[in-house]
C-alpha positions in Angstrom: -0.9 5.1 7.0 -1.8 8.8 6.9 -1.2 9.0 10.7 2.2 7.2 10.8 3.3 9.2 7.7 2.7 12.4 9.6 4.8 11.4 12.6 7.9 13.0 11.0 6.3 16.4 11.7 6.2 15.7 15.5 8.7 16.2 18.3 9.3 14.0 21.4 6.8 11.2 20.8 7.0 7.6 21.9 9.5 5.6 19.8 7.2 2.6 19.6 4.9 4.6 17.2 7.6 4.9 14.5 9.7 2.7 12.4 12.5 0.6 13.9 15.9 0.9 12.4 17.1 -1.9 10.1 19.8 -3.1 12.5 17.3 -3.3 15.4 15.3 -6.5 16.3 11.9 -5.1 16.9 8.8 -3.5 15.5 6.9 -0.2 16.0 3.3 0.7 15.0 4.5 2.2 11.7 6.1 -1.2 10.9 2.7 -2.9 11.1 0.6 -0.4 9.2 1.9 -1.1 5.7 1.7 -4.9 6.0 -1.9 -4.5 7.2 -2.6 -2.4 4.1 -1.2 -5.1 1.9 -3.4 -7.6 3.8 -6.4 -5.5 3.0 -5.4 -5.4 -0.7 -5.6 -9.2 -0.6 -9.0 -9.1 1.2 -10.5 -7.2 -1.7 -9.1 -9.4 -4.5 -11.6 -12.3 -4.4 -14.6 -10.0 -4.2 -13.3 -7.7 -7.0 -12.4 -10.5 -9.4 -15.6 -12.4 -8.8 -17.6 -9.2 -9.3 -15.9 -8.7 -12.7 -16.7 -12.2 -13.7 -20.4 -11.7 -12.9 -20.4 -8.7 -15.2 -19.2 -11.0 -18.0 -15.5 -10.0 -18.1 -13.3 -12.7 -19.6 -10.1 -13.9 -17.9 -8.1 -12.0 -20.5 -10.0 -8.7 -19.8 -9.5 -9.1 -16.0 -5.8 -9.9 -16.5 -5.5 -6.8 -18.6 -7.1 -4.7 -15.9 -4.7 -6.1 -13.3 -1.7 -5.2 -15.5 -2.9 -1.7 -16.2 -3.6 -1.1 -12.5 -0.2 -2.4 -11.6 1.5 -0.1 -14.1 -0.3 2.8 -12.7 0.8 2.0 -9.1 4.4 1.5 -10.3 4.5 4.8 -12.1 3.1 6.7 -9.2 5.4 4.9 -6.8 8.5 5.7 -8.8 7.7 9.4 -9.1 6.9 9.8 -5.4 10.1 7.8 -4.5 12.3 10.1 -6.6 10.6 13.2 -5.1 12.6 12.4 -2.0 15.9 12.7 -3.9 14.9 15.5 -6.2 18.1 17.5 -7.1 18.3 20.8 -5.2 19.7 22.7 -8.2 17.0 21.6 -10.7 15.0 24.1 -12.8 12.1 23.8 -10.4 11.9 23.1 -6.7 11.2 19.7 -5.1 7.8 20.9 -3.7 6.7 22.2 -7.1 7.8 19.0 -8.8 5.8 17.0 -6.3 2.7 19.0 -6.7 2.9 18.8 -10.5 3.4 15.0 -10.2 0.3 14.6 -8.1 -1.6 16.9 -10.5 -0.5 14.6 -13.4 -1.7 11.5 -11.5 -5.2 13.1 -11.2 -5.2 14.1 -14.9 -4.4 10.6 -16.0 -6.3 8.5 -13.4 -9.2 10.7 -12.3 -12.5 8.8 -12.1 -14.0 10.8 -15.0 -17.9 10.6 -15.2 -17.6 10.1 -19.0 -14.2 8.3 -19.5 -14.7 8.1 -23.3 -15.4 11.8 -23.7 -13.1 13.9 -26.0 -12.2 16.3 -23.2 -11.2 13.4 -21.0 -8.8 12.0 -23.6 -7.2 15.4 -23.9 -6.8 15.7 -20.2 -5.3 12.2 -19.9 -2.8 13.0 -22.7 -2.0 16.3 -20.9 -1.3 14.3 -17.8 1.0 11.8 -19.6 2.9 14.7 -21.3 3.3 16.4 -17.9 4.7 13.2 -16.4 7.2 12.9 -19.3 8.2 16.6 -18.9 8.7 16.1 -15.1 10.9 13.1 -15.8 12.9 15.1 -18.3 13.6 18.0 -16.0 14.8 15.7 -13.2 18.3 17.0 -13.8 20.7 19.7 -12.5 21.4 23.1 -14.0 24.8 22.0 -15.4 22.9 19.6 -17.7 24.2 16.5 -16.0 21.1 14.3 -16.0 20.2 13.0 -12.6 18.2 10.0 -13.8 15.1 8.9 -12.0 16.2 5.7 -10.4 14.3 2.7 -9.3 16.2 2.4 -6.0 13.1 0.5 -4.8 9.6 0.8 -6.1 8.3 3.1 -3.3 5.2 2.3 -1.2 2.7 2.5 -4.1 5.1 0.4 -6.3 5.4 -2.3 -3.6 1.6 -2.3 -3.4 1.4 -2.7 -7.1 3.7 -5.7 -7.2 1.9 -7.4 -4.3 -1.4 -6.8 -6.0 -0.1 -8.1 -9.3 1.2 -11.3 -7.8 -1.7 -12.1 -5.6 -4.4 -11.2 -8.2 -2.8 -13.3 -10.9 -2.3 -16.2 -8.4 -6.0 -16.0 -7.6 -7.2 -15.5 -11.2 -5.2 -18.3 -12.8 -6.0 -20.9 -10.1 -9.7 -20.2 -10.5 -9.9 -19.0 -6.9 -9.3 -22.6 -5.7 -9.1 -22.4 -1.9 -6.4 -25.0 -1.5 -4.3 -23.4 -4.2 -4.3 -20.1 -2.3 -3.0 -21.8 0.9 -0.2 -23.4 -1.2 0.7 -20.1 -2.8 0.8 -18.4 0.6 3.1 -21.2 1.9 5.4 -20.9 -1.1 5.7 -17.2 -0.7 6.6 -17.6 3.0 9.1 -20.3 2.0 10.6 -17.9 -0.5 10.9 -15.3 2.2 12.7 -17.8 4.5 14.9 -19.1 1.7 16.1 -15.5 0.8 17.5 -15.2 4.4 18.9 -18.7 4.5 20.8 -18.2 1.2 18.9 -20.8 -0.7 18.1 -18.4 -3.5 21.7 -17.5 -4.2 22.0 -19.7 -7.3 19.4 -17.6 -9.1 20.8 -14.2 -8.1 22.0 -13.5 -11.7 18.5 -13.7 -13.1 16.5 -12.3 -10.1 16.9 -8.7 -11.2 15.6 -9.5 -14.7 12.7 -11.8 -14.2 12.0 -12.0 -10.4 9.0 -9.7 -9.5 8.2 -11.3 -6.1 11.4 -10.0 -4.5 11.8 -11.9 -1.3 8.1 -12.9 -1.2 7.2 -10.7 1.7 4.9 -8.2 0.2 2.9 -10.7 -1.9 2.6 -13.0 1.2 0.7 -10.3 3.1 -1.8 -10.0 0.2 -2.1 -13.8 -0.1 -2.8 -13.9 3.6 -5.6 -11.5 2.9 -6.9 -13.6 0.1 -7.1 -16.8 2.2 -8.9 -14.9 5.0 -11.4 -13.4 2.5 -12.2 -16.8 1.0 -12.8 -18.3 4.5 -15.1 -15.3 5.3 -16.9 -15.6 2.0 -17.3 -19.4 2.0 -18.1 -20.0 5.7 -19.5 -16.7 7.0 -19.5 -15.5 10.6 -22.2 -17.9 11.8 -19.9 -20.9 11.1 -17.6 -21.7 14.0 -15.1 -23.2 11.5 -14.4 -19.7 10.1 -13.4 -18.3 13.5 -11.4 -21.4 14.4 -9.6 -21.5 11.0 -8.5 -17.9 10.9 -7.8 -17.6 14.6 -5.7 -20.8 14.4 -3.8 -19.6 11.3 -3.1 -16.3 13.0 -1.7 -18.0 16.1 0.5 -20.3 14.0 1.9 -17.4 12.0 2.6 -15.3 15.1 4.2 -18.3 16.9 6.4 -19.1 13.9 7.6 -15.5 13.9 8.4 -15.5 17.5 10.1 -18.9 17.5 12.3 -18.1 14.5 13.1 -14.6 15.7 16.5 -15.6 16.9 17.4 -16.6 13.3 16.7 -13.4 11.4 15.1 -11.0 13.9 12.0 -8.8 13.4 12.6 -6.1 10.9 10.4 -4.3 8.4 13.4 -2.7 6.6 14.9 -6.1 5.9 11.5 -7.8 5.5 12.4 -10.7 7.7 10.2 -13.8 7.9 9.4 -13.1 11.5 8.1 -9.7 10.6 6.1 -11.1 7.7 4.4 -13.9 9.7 3.8 -11.8 12.9 2.2 -9.0 10.9 0.1 -11.4 8.8 -1.2 -13.0 12.0 -1.9 -9.7 13.6 -3.8 -8.5 10.5 -6.0 -11.6 10.7 -6.7 -10.9 14.4 -7.7 -7.3 13.6 -9.9 -8.5 10.8 -11.7 -10.9 13.1 -12.2 -8.0 15.5 -13.7 -5.8 12.9 -15.9 -8.6 11.6 -17.1 -9.3 15.1 -18.0 -5.6 15.6 -19.7 -5.1 12.3 -21.2 -8.5 11.4 -21.9 -10.0 14.9 -22.7 -7.0 17.0 -24.0 -5.1 13.9 -22.3 -1.9 14.9 -21.6 -0.1 11.7 -22.2 3.6 12.0 -18.8 4.2 13.6 -17.0 3.9 10.2 -19.3 6.2 8.2 -17.0 9.2 8.5 -13.8 7.3 7.6 -15.4 5.3 4.8 -13.8 7.6 2.1 -10.4 6.4 3.2 -11.5 2.9 2.0 -13.5 3.9 -1.1 -11.0 6.5 -2.3 -7.9 5.2 -0.7 -5.4 6.4 -3.3 -6.8 9.9 -3.2 -6.5 10.0 0.6 -2.9 8.8 0.4 -1.9 11.4 -2.1 -3.5 14.5 -0.6 -0.8 14.8 2.2 1.9 15.0 -0.4 0.3 18.1 -1.8 -0.2 19.6 1.6 3.4 19.0 2.7 4.7 20.4 -0.6 2.5 23.6 -0.4 3.5 24.3 3.2 7.1 23.8 2.2 6.8 26.4 -0.6 5.2 29.0 1.7 7.6 28.1 4.5 4.8 27.6 7.1 4.4 25.1 9.9 2.6 24.8 13.2 4.2 26.1 16.4 6.5 23.5 18.0 4.1 23.3 21.0 1.4 21.9 18.8 3.8 19.3 17.3 5.2 18.0 20.6 4.3 15.0 22.7 0.7 14.1 23.3 -0.5 17.4 21.8 1.4 16.6 18.7 -0.2 13.2 18.5 -3.6 14.8 18.8 -2.7 17.1 16.0 -1.8 14.2 13.7 -5.0 12.4 14.6 -7.0 15.5 13.8 -5.0 15.9 10.6 -6.1 12.4 9.6 -9.7 13.3 10.1 -9.3 16.4 8.0 -7.6 14.5 5.1 -10.4 11.9 5.2 -13.0 14.7 5.2 -11.4 16.3 2.2 -11.3 12.9 0.5 -15.0 12.4 1.1 -15.8 15.9 -0.3 -13.7 15.2 -3.4 -15.4 11.8 -3.8 -18.8 13.4 -3.7 -17.7 15.9 -6.3 -16.4 13.0 -8.5 -12.8 14.2 -8.1 -11.2 11.0 -6.9 -8.7 8.6 -8.5 -9.7 5.2 -9.9 -7.2 2.8 -11.4 
């Protein structure tokens, strides 16, 4: 995600790396990365919830944690989304507003060593106050309020809703394996129904009570859940695991390709073909990683990039600060370093730097935890 989010800084790079326009039937690398991330969110759900149950957490306590985590992602998603449309004549600049927003996120959701300490409570309150202040100054100099809008929930917000839906589905079905497959099928059916017009009768109430949107985002996470359960239950030494996930991946990809003529492949429109193809591809990539790590026992390769998984939110937010700071000082790399293959190398090195910084902050206990 860090790599594809940095592509906007580059010049003259292959189009297949970026996003495909909404009116184009196709998919680039950037159109696959976000679905894969949502798939990974789903992979973690069974392990996370079962770990909390082993600690003695009740269903209510786990549900409360899910809600709080979702709210955190929604808040951050809304702020980062509105940073893109920050009014130019506001009392502070867009880069400063962005930096202060990320600072507020850290104050509120930092993984404090002693979360119940008095100074921690003060810092969290300070962070909340800062967020409120930033929301209040989201206006123009002539006092006409430019309200922070939920045009859509932003990347983090979409992750929040997908996590919320998939986690509650798993929690309140008791992790029943068959139930997870049924829920995945229902979400895919909702996605298809949205494009076939079958959901039109409930349009008046969808904006008020409908949090699964067209089912696409939650479907990715549910695909991750069913994959994780198969992995957890069967293990890599059971051929049934490989046959099941490989077969499911092939079915999903074939469904996407066969129905492509109906709605096309489009991330922007979240078409069923895009959802099913990306879900299938995510399963195939998961099998590849499992084969490398569990079968071949090759694990040292991911030691350096591990912080991107253990402190994911921190890694995701650091570039926002970097881009904002360089915007304030008006600095950027020479065009030659941002063009073509050299530019792609620059973005790859940039990813490694961000992950390195994330690892350093993690060791210093300066990473987010929601």
